[in-house]
C-alpha positions as CSV (number, residue, x, y, z in Angstrom):
1,M,77.7,180.1,52.2
2,S,79.5,179.6,48.8
3,E,77.7,176.9,46.3
4,R,79.3,174.1,45.6
5,E,80.1,172.2,42.0
6,P,78.0,169.3,42.4
7,I,80.0,167.5,39.1
8,P,83.2,167.2,41.2
9,L,81.3,165.5,44.1
10,I,79.3,163.0,41.3
11,L,82.6,162.0,39.9
12,T,84.2,161.1,42.9
13,A,81.5,158.9,44.6
14,I,81.4,157.3,41.1
15,G,85.4,156.9,41.2
16,S,85.4,155.9,44.8
17,I,83.1,153.3,44.0
18,C,84.6,152.2,40.6
19,A,87.6,151.8,42.6
20,T,86.2,150.4,45.7
21,V,85.0,147.5,43.4
22,A,88.2,147.0,41.4
23,V,89.7,146.4,44.9
24,L,86.9,143.6,46.6
25,W,87.3,142.1,42.7
26,Y,91.5,141.8,42.8
27,Y,91.5,140.9,46.5
28,G,89.0,137.8,45.5
29,Y,86.0,139.2,47.8
30,L,84.3,139.9,44.9
31,H,83.2,137.4,42.4
32,I,81.4,137.8,39.1
33,A,79.9,134.8,38.2
34,K,79.9,133.3,34.9
35,P,76.9,130.9,33.6
36,Q,78.9,128.0,33.5
37,D,79.9,128.5,37.1
38,A,76.5,127.8,38.3
39,L,75.2,125.1,35.8
40,L,73.3,122.6,38.0
41,L,74.2,119.2,36.8
42,A,71.5,117.4,38.6
43,D,69.1,117.3,41.5
44,F,69.3,115.2,43.7
45,T,67.5,114.2,47.1
46,M,69.2,112.5,50.0
47,L,66.8,109.5,51.6
48,K,66.8,109.0,55.2
49,T,67.2,105.5,55.9
50,V,65.6,104.2,59.1
51,P,66.3,100.9,60.9
52,G,63.4,98.3,59.9
53,E,61.8,101.0,57.0
54,D,62.1,100.1,53.8
55,Y,62.7,102.6,51.1
56,K,62.0,102.0,47.1
57,V,64.7,103.3,44.7
58,S,65.0,102.8,40.8
59,L,66.9,99.6,39.7
60,K,68.3,102.3,36.7
61,P,71.4,103.9,38.1
62,A,72.1,107.6,37.6
63,S,73.9,108.9,35.1
64,Q,76.2,110.3,37.5
65,V,79.3,108.7,39.3
66,A,80.6,110.0,42.6
67,Q,84.4,109.7,43.3
68,C,86.2,111.1,46.7
69,V,88.9,113.7,45.7
70,D,91.2,115.4,48.6
71,G,88.2,114.4,50.9
72,V,85.3,116.4,48.5
73,L,82.3,114.4,46.5
74,V,83.0,114.9,43.0
75,L,80.3,114.4,40.4
76,F,81.5,113.0,36.8
77,D,78.5,113.3,34.1
78,L,78.5,109.7,32.1
79,Q,76.0,111.7,29.1
80,Q,78.5,114.3,29.0
81,K,81.7,113.7,28.9
82,G,84.1,115.8,30.7
83,L,81.5,117.6,32.9
84,T,82.5,117.4,36.2
85,G,81.3,119.1,39.5
86,V,81.4,118.9,43.2
87,L,78.3,118.4,45.4
88,V,77.3,121.1,47.9
89,D,73.9,121.6,49.8
90,N,71.4,124.6,49.5
91,R,74.1,126.8,51.5
92,K,77.4,125.8,48.8
93,Q,79.2,123.9,51.3
94,A,81.5,121.1,49.7
95,V,80.1,117.2,50.9
96,R,82.6,115.7,52.3
97,C,83.6,111.6,52.0
98,L,85.2,109.0,54.1
99,G,86.9,107.7,51.0
100,E,90.3,109.8,52.0
101,A,91.6,111.6,54.6
102,T,89.2,114.6,55.6
103,P,90.7,118.2,55.8
104,E,90.8,118.6,59.7
105,A,88.6,122.0,60.6
106,P,90.6,124.4,61.9
107,Q,90.9,125.6,65.5
């Protein structure tokens, strides 16, 4: 058995990993997040309404305004002009709204 040089194998492995990452990034399967991509606008909690039970909310309104845009609930911050975001759940799924036509699920 002949002994193999380890340097070409190591360089091939590193090159393969770099090429794989580049192809995944090019086709959109890999997204390198930036800090502004994950900016948390504010924390929200849904209050479940039960018929016959009272619930308490503050009289002071929140500093965000929601609007339905293309069937998705978009939040606009009133304190920081130009700061907008899409309301998502804990699995990063957009919250839909009924104000405009909601896209149908693919069948």
